[in-house]
C-alpha positions, 0 to 999 in steps of 0.5 A: 407788784411791778417789774424792775430791770435795774439788775439788767442795767447794772449787768450791762454796765458791768459787762461794758455793754450799751443798750444797743449792744443788747438789742443786737446780741439778743435779737430784740426789737426796739419796741422791746428795748423801750419796754425794758426802759419803762419797766414794762412786762416782756414776753418770756420769749424776749426774756429768754433771748436776753438771758441767753445772749448775756449767759445769765438766769432770769433772776439776774436781769429782772425782779418783782418789786412792790408798786409805788402809789401813784401820785395825785398831782398835788391836789387835796381831796377833802 
């Protein structure tokens, strides 16, 4: 399983907010914002800050998705 924050980015668009606005409102660091952009896992503390800043629940900003198989770079093993 992997995590996806696509719901968060859609929510920001709906609210006409930029990523930097989220950073300032939620009081999160640049590195946390970078983790969001890479769909990396965040601490529950960071998730709570984001949810409180936007007035939403955790399911409104993230979801778990099936992870995609990694590409093998086009090599043929045989």
